[in-house]
C-alpha angles and dihedrals in degrees: 000000000000110000122222094236090053088060089048089050091052091050093047095046091047087056094042097054090057089071135046099270115209093005126114111275129206104249096023116134117265097237111055091178093060111123110228101174137009117208111196087332096313115120129231107199135198088252089059090054094043092054092056093041093049088054093050096052096035117163091354086082090072095062104026121098122249088247092054093049091049090052093049091047092050091051096045108032095077089052092048090050091052091050090050090050090050090051093052092048093048093045090054090055094040098046093099093055112111119234120181126222089242091057091051092047092052090051093046090054091047091054093046092048090054092054133059116238090253092051091048091050091049090059087073091211122143117231088247092056093047092052092046092052092046092048090051093050092047090054091051089049091054089049090052093046091049092053091044091054089068094053117108118256124259116268126225089244092056092049093048093046092054092046094051093046094048105030091135088070089065098047126099116196119227116274144180133212105218137172112220145196120196126193100193115217095201092201094311117163138184116000093358090057092047090051089054090054092047089051089054091047092051089052090049092052090054090048092050090049090057093037089241095302091123095048096112094051093045091051092051090050103042114013118105092197116106086240088071092090088060094049092266094298111156098180113212116357110192121207110272096029100093135047113286092245089056094048093046087064100033094055096045105032112110111253114267097010126120109246127226117261109272133179135232131166087275096057140263120340139197122184146174118208111218098178138008127191124190120224114283137190124200116240120239089258092051092046095045097097092051092045092050091052092050096047094045091050089051090049092049091049092049091047093049091048089054091044093052091047089054092047091051093050090056098039129089104239116178115191105200 
């Protein structure tokens, strides 16, 4: 099972390694030991805020002006402080949650797998700090899961209402998988344009003679489209992605046959359609697992927002 806080750790660490964690940062406050907030007597310092902020701005700090950095800090520091307050309050409540060494190790490996060695080194975190942070987040996850376990189950009416209101989320437009040769015209006119068309027609004759078996090789030799290096393969092309002249052929051309030469603003084209799929929409039954995941995540977030609001109302929070 992948825990929600592990995903948040991965997100946070991905952000953190972009910056120079733990290193002085242009625009950081001069006194890292300054206490900004006390939460039930526990301090949140400027250094705590700077560590998060450095990770958010990352390498942009090297090129941004001092004024820009000051503006970004002013906009984000209050949010960072609130997140750090939330973390302290949740950790206080989650401290009695049991997390095994094996759980921590699995999460550590997941984090390390997500980062390159260079990225991991740039985080400037000791192994001890990494394991401590992961352990804390796993405890919070268990607290969240324990509270979520008491939530009522989803009703059929809730599932149906979400499906009807968001049916577009479960629709897949029709698409084709074509192979494609482009002879770009590059603004050619007159005889030059006619020569481009003749070139495309000669290629098509060779393709027809081989019944398309040589399409990949011909694409690599003659196509000016970036797909040439892959034998002209365009993967899935969804309706609405390509010029209307291209789609008019792609969505009507018999599967496996070499098309006639046709023209768009890019030039002259030849294609073979390997697969065509009409538009589909998942039924409510098919979409149910995804809907349940979305609605439960929304419920958890709403519950956690309410839980944190209650914790803050009872906590002694001193903003210094």
